[in-house]
C-alpha positions, 0 to 999 in steps of 0.5 A: 273660531269656526267651531260654535262649540269650541267656542263657546266652552272656550269662554265658558272655562276661561272665565271660570279661570280668568275670574278665579285666578284674577289675570289680566286681557293679555293673559285671560285672551292667551288661556281663552284662545290655547283653549280654543285651539285645545277643545277645536283640534279633540272634536275635529281629530275625534269626532264621528271618526269611529275610534275607539276609546285608546284611539280617542284617549291618545287624542286627548294624550297628544293635544294635551301635552300639545297644549301644555307646553304652549301653556308652559311660556307664559305661564308658571307650574304652579299656575299651570295646574291652578288652570287644571285643576279650573278646567276640571272643575267647570268642566265638571260643572258642565256635564253635571 
């Protein structure tokens, strides 16, 4: 991974989710790679681009949609919802 910020963020957040959900190694690896892609894409498309709040929101929605499909290809809807919930939880902790 060439985006250090996204790499660190995906490691911390996926580790939290993996422990909470007791995922196996394959699930853990897939989750971290997927979250890395999400954060790297968002950062790449929004960082220093002088975008409006609406444009940034549109990027996030598009990325969320793409990443959701990827996660739903390996996890059940219920697992996906839990992943999303735990991701938000951890992100809020990191902001405080």
